[in-house]
N, C-alpha and C positions, 0 to 999 in steps of 0.2 A: 446800355451796358456801362457798368461802373467798374473801374479797375484801379486798385491801389498798388503802386509799385515802389517797394522799399521806402515806405512812408514812416518817418520817425518824428517824434515831438519831444524836445528836451526843455525842461525848466531848470536852468542852472545845471547841476549835476544829476538831477532826477530825470529819468526817462519815462515819460507818461505813455508813450507809444514807441514800440521798438520794431523797426524793419517789417512793417505790415505789408504783406503781399496777398491779395485776394481779389477775385473777379466775381462780380454779381451780374448775372445774366438778365436780359429782358424777359419778362414773363414769369418771374419767380419772386417769392417772398423770402427774403434772406434775414435771418435773425442773428443779432450780436448778443451773445450770452456772456455774463461775467458778473463777479461781485462788484460792489461799489468800489471805484478806484481802479478797476481792471483795465480801463482804457476805452470803454464804449463811447462815452460822451466826447472824449478827445477825438476819436476817429470821425464821429458824426460832425463835430465842430469844424474839422478840417474840410470835410466834404461840402459843408454849407458855407465855407469861406468866413466863418466866424473867427477862426485862428488860422495861421499859416503853418504848414509843416516845416520842421527844421531841415529835414532831408526828404528826398523822394518826390514823387509826383502822383497826382490823381487824374485819371482820364474818365470822361463821360462821353460815350460814343466816339472815342478816339480824339476828343477835344481835351487838351491839357487845361486843367483847372487854373493854373498859374497864368495862362494867356487868355482864357475865354471865360473868366469867372462871372462876368455880367450876363453873358448868354446862358451859361449853365444855371445860374441862379433862377432865371425865369422858368426853367423847366422843373424846378424843385418846389415841392410843398413840404414845409418843415414844421414839425411840432416839437418844441424844446422840452427839456425835462422839468422846467418850471413854468407855470402858467401866469406868473405875476408880471404881465407885460401890458403896457398901455392902459394903466389902471384909471387914468383920468378921462378915458373915452367910454362911450356906451358901446355895447356889443355891435349895434348897427353901424356906428361910426367907424369902428375898427375894421369891420368887414368891407365897408365901402372904400376905406382907405387902401386896404390890400388890393381890392379890385382895380383901383386906379393905378396902383403901382405895377400890377401885372397886365394892365390894358385889357381888362375883361369887358365885353359888351354889356351895357347897362341893363338891357332886357334879360340877359343871362344871369346877371348879378342878382336881380330881384327873385328870379325863379329859383336859383340855387340857395339863396338865403332862406326863402320860404320853405323849401324842401328840407334843407339840412336842419334848420331851427326846429321844425316840427319833428323831424326824425330823432333829434337829441333832446326833445321835450324842453325847449328853452324859448319857444316862440313868444310867450307872454312876457319875456324879460329883455327883449332886444333893445329897448330904449332906456335901459337902466345902466348906470355906471358899472364898469367891470370891477371897480374897487369895492362895490357893495356885494359882490358875488362870493359864494363859498368857493373853496378850492376846487370842488368837483365841477361847479358851473363855469369857473374860469377855464378849466381844462376843456370843457365842451366848446367854449368860445374860441380857444386856440385851435382845436381840431377843425372846426368849421372854417376858420380863417385859412388854414392850410389847404382846404379843399375848394375854396372859392374859385381859384384860377384853373381848376381841373388839371393839375400838372401831370406830366408823364411819370415823374419820379416822386414817390412819397418817402420822406425821411422822418421817421417817428422815434423820438427818444422817450422811452417809457410812456407810450401814449395812453395806456389803459389806467394809469394811476389816477384815482379820484373819480373815475367814471362809475356810474351805477351799473348793475348787471345788464339791463336792457341796452343802455348806450354802448357798453363794451361789446355786447353781442352784435349790434348793428355796425359798429366800426370794423369788427373782424370780418363781417360779411362783406362790407365795402372793400376791404383790403383784398379779399379773394376775387371779387368781381373786377377789381382794378387790374390785377395781373392777368386775368383771362383775356384782356384786350391787348396783351403784349407789353404792358407797362411794368414798372419795377417798384417794389416796396422793400425798403430797408428799415428795420426797426430794432431797437434795443429793448431788452427786458431782463429782469432777474426772476420772473415767474416762469418756471420751466414748463409748467402745464400749458401755458399760452404758446410757447415756442413749439411744443409737441403738436398742438392743434393746427397751427398756421404755417409753419415754415417748410419750404421745400428743401432748403439747406440752412445750416447754422455755422457760425464761427464762434469758437469759445476763446475768450481772452482771459489771460492771467498775467497780472503785473505788467500790462502793456504788450505782451507777446501773444501771438495767435498760436494756440496749442492744438487746435483742431479745426478743420473746415471740411464740410461734406454734408451729405444727407443724413437724416436720422437713421435710415436703414443701415448705412455704412457704419455709423457710430455704434449702433446696437449689435451689428455683426461682429465688430471687434471686441465687444463685451457681452457675450451671450448670457442669458438668464438674469439680466440686470435691467432695471428701468432707467429712464433718462436721468432722473434726479440722482440716483446712486452713482451712475457713470460720471455725471458732471462733478459731484462732490469728490470722487476719486481723482478726477483730472485736475480740478481747480484747487483742491486742498493740498497743502504741503506734504510731500512724501520724502522718505529717506532715500536719497540717491545712492546708487551703487558706489561703495567705497567711502561713504560719508560716516563719520564717527558718531557714536552716541555721546551726548553731552550729559555727563553724570551729575554735574552741578544742577542742571535743569531737572533731571529725574529726582534728585534729592528735594528740591523745592516743591515739586509736584506731589511727592510723597507726604510732605508736611500738610498739604491741603487736603489730599484725598483720604488720608488716614482718619480725618475727622468724621467722614461718612460711615466708617466702620463701627463707630460707637456713639450714636446720637445721644444716649443717656448721659455720658460723661460730658459731652459738649454742652448740653443743657445745664448740667450742674455747674460747670465752669462759668457759663454766662450769668447764672444766678449769683455766684460769688463775686463776679465782676460788678454786677449791679449793686451789691451790698458794699463793696469796697472799690469805688470808681477810681481812687487814686493809686491803687495797687494794680500792676500790670500782670495778669495771669496769661501764661502761655497755654493755649488750648491743646495744641498737638503734643506738647510735652506732658500735659496732664493725661492724655489718652495713652501715651507710651508708658508713663509711670504706672498707670492702673494695670495695663497689660503685663508689665514686668512683675508687679506685685502679685497678681493672680497666678502667673506662671510659677513663681517661686513658692507661693503658698501651696499650690497643687502638688508641686514636686516634693516638698517637705512632708506634707500631711500624708501623701500616699506611700512614702518610704516607710513610715511607721505602720501603715495599714498592711503593706505587702510583707513586712518583716515577720509577720505571724504565720506565714505559709512557706513551706519548703517547695519551691517550684520545680526543683530537680525531680520530684516524684509526682508532680501534678501538671503535666503538659496541657491538660484540658482547661484548667483554670487559666494558665498562661495564654492560651489561644483565645479564650473567652474575653479576658480583660483587654487583650490586644485588639480584638475585633470591635468591642463596644466603644472603646475610646477612639479608635480610628474612625468609626462611623460618626461619633460625636464631633471630632475634630473636622472631618470633611463637611458635615452639615453646618457647623459654625463658620468655616471658611467660605462655604457657598453663600451663607447669609450675608457675610461681610462683603463678598464680591458682588452680590446682587445690589446691595446698597451703594457700593462704590461705583459700579458700572452703570446701573440703571436708575436707581432712586435719586442719585445725585443730580442727574439731568444737567450736567455742567459742561458738556463738550463744546457747546456754542461759545462759552466764555473764553476758550483758548483759540478759537478760529483765527483771530486777527494777530495772534502772537507767534513769534518764531519758534514754535514748538513742533517737533516731529511727532507723527502719530505713534511711532514705536516708543518714543519716550513717555508719552502719556499712557499708553497701554501698559508698559513695564511698571510705571509708577503706581498704577491702579492695582496691578497684581501684587506688588511688594506691600502696598498699604493693607492688603488683606491678610498678610502673614501673621500678624499679631493674634488674631482670633483663633486661627488654626493652631498655632504653636501653644497657646494657652491650654487648649484641651488635649494637646498631645503630651503635655508635661507629666501626667500620671504614667504614661508609657515610658518616659525617660526614667522615672523611678522604678517601674516594673522591670525594664531591661537591666538596669544596674543591679538590682537585688537578685534577680533570677540568674544572670550571668555570673555574678559573684558566687552564688551558691553552686553553679555548675562547673565553672572553670577557673575561679580565683579572681583576685582583685585586678591584676594587671590586664588580663584578657577582658574582664568586665568593662573597664574604662574604654579600651579601644573599640570593642564590639558595640558598646552602647552608643558611642558617637557615630559610628558607621551606620548601624541599623536604624537609629533614630533619624539620621539624615535621609536615608532611603524612604522611610515611612512618611516623613514630612513631605518629601518630593512627590510621592504617590498620592498623598492626600491633596496637595495643591493642584496637581494635574487633573485628578478626578473632579475636584471642585470647579476647575476651569471648564471642563466639559459639561458638567451639570449646569453651570451658570450660563454657558452659551446656548444650550439647548432649551432648558427649562426657562431661563431668564427671558429669552426671546419670545417664548409662548406667553409668559406672564405679562410682558410689556405690551403685547398686542391685544390682551384680553380686556373686555369691558369691565371686569371685576379685578383690575390690577391692584388697587389699593387693599381690597379685602384679602386677596391671595398673599400679597407680600406681608400683610399683618399676621396672617396665620403662620406663614413660614418663620417669621421672626419669633413668634410665640412658641412654636414647636421647638425651635432651636434652644430657647431659654429654658422651657419646661423640660426638654430632654436632658439638658446639661445638669439641671438641679436634680431631676429624677435619678439620673445615673449616679450622682454623688450619694444621694440618700440610699439607693439600692446597694451600693458598694459598702456603705457603713453598716447596713444590716447584715450583709453576707459575711463581712469580716468580723463583726461582733460575735457571730456564731462560732467562728473559728478560734476566737480567743479562749485560752484555757483548755483547749481540746488537744488531744494527741493528733498531730497532723497526719500521721500514717493511717489513722482510722477514718479520716474524712473521705467520703467517696469523691472521685474525680469527676469532672464534667466531660461530656463528649468533646473530642478534639475537632476544632473547626478547620477545614481545609484552607490552604494558602496561609492563614495566620499562624498555623503551626510551624511554617517555614522559619519564622523568626526564633523559634525554639530549637528546631533541628539544625540550623546553621552553626550553632555553638555546641550543642550537645553531640550531634553526629554530623559534622560538616560535609562528609564525603558519601553520605548515604543517598539512596534513591529518593527518599522522602525530602531531603534537603534540595535535591536537584529539581524535583517537580514543584515544590512549594515555595522555594526561595530563588534559586538561580534562574529558572525559566521565567517566572513572573518579573524578575529584574530585567531580563532581556526585553520582555514585552513593554515594560515601563520605559526603557530607554528608546525603544522604537516609537512609542507614543510621543515622547518628548521631542524627538528629532523630526518625525514625519508629519505630525498633526497639529502642533502648536500654531503654525502659520494659518492653518484652516480655522483654528479657534479665533485668532486675531481678526481674520476676514469677516467671520460671522458676527462677532461682537461689534466691529466697526460698522458693518452694514446696519445692524439694529440701532446703534447709536445715531447714525445718520438719519434713519427713519424717524427717530425721536425728534431730532432737530428739525427736520422737514415738517413733521406733523405740527410742531409748535409754531413754526413760521407760517404754515397755512392757516392755523387757527387765529393767529395774530392778524394776518392779512384779511381774513373774513370778518374779524371783529372791527377792524378799521373801516372796511367797506360798509358794514352795517351802520356804523357811526356816521360816516359821511352821507349815506343815503338818508338817514334821519334828519341831518342838517339841511339836505336839499328839500 
């Protein structure tokens, strides 16, 4: 049994391990989980007497490590995180050296070397210098060396790194057989799938602190409907603590970065300008913002002239039609921008090591999508101003336009968020992700251009005609509410089509936005993990080829 009692390790002012309290029972595989720098190697180094704890004590079967370290060392087989040891020895010389240190009978030594070297497919290289071996072969040499003395306790620091699939499988099998005999295995890993396969219990370290210890069943019971990897990321990643304030300066800087994903065409154009004029410093995010502002003002001005030819006081159908079509276009473009910013960017991993809260990143990504949505809502700003001026006068038109436009912008953003979280998650898991995303972007662009052309045709027919003789369009439910709230603000139509949807919108914003954030965060985590897994597999294949 291994017991850490209030163990801490300080390097100056930095606390590498903080008040570690954990007991590892005989007959179990215990996994230490954590990011690089979390404290896994520090805890193992203290247990193996490589370094001393600043505070606290470690006990092995009730023997204090500080008093009985020589005796405890003989009971431990240790695999360090780096296999670059004793490079000037052959593999055989290294194993025999360890056998003598641990006082292993010579007959047993040869039997174990023969068995383990064949098991790890290294028997033909036992008389070669370790220096000449690849990383994977050095790892095999170190693992075999740790097992030569057949110790009671196995301490393995990232033992599977560099091993080929067969060797990794054999080692995992040996670990399970070892604990069946009542022995102990403590190993560290950042590969969560390995921990899930092997561990009876795990301890999760974060910044030197033990944030969870227990069985996988207990961990999953506390986080139902989530896999181990998602749970770990939620525990290990930085979260906004209760009462912690949002850093708006951080949000602003994140917006500058994420807004670039909303308009790749502009970013590409700026890069080309930069290449042609290397001495001139172009601000990419400012270029994106300037383009969005220009398009917004352009749409607002041009549609004022288009709408001025029709008296909307007599045409609620046209009003509801224009409101609906541009609301849909704004929502579609906002969704396209959000999908690019949240999913296509694939940049979450870049912020993992930085002191950035998940809420700050999420908010910045949402704000970065505003520009595309607002741009295609500007025709509605012109529509509301013209129509409300015609119905209620200039003063009411100004106030009502600002309020109603704000409501419609909020509704468009919330709806785009929901579509993005649901549809975006499906797209990102699809095998045809690139094709689907390309089609979505194309539809957004084609729809926007098509709408403008259609509006030009419709309004050209109205020019020169007596507006009273033009047949009105059918009134579209809900969207007529933006007409009724000014024309007949206290009517049943205004209540059903404006005030009631407004209450629903407020409910969605208050009650369901957190759900949105959770879904998107989970999908983003899946993306990061998928990428890490692919990278790990690629490295394993490369190492296997070297072997």
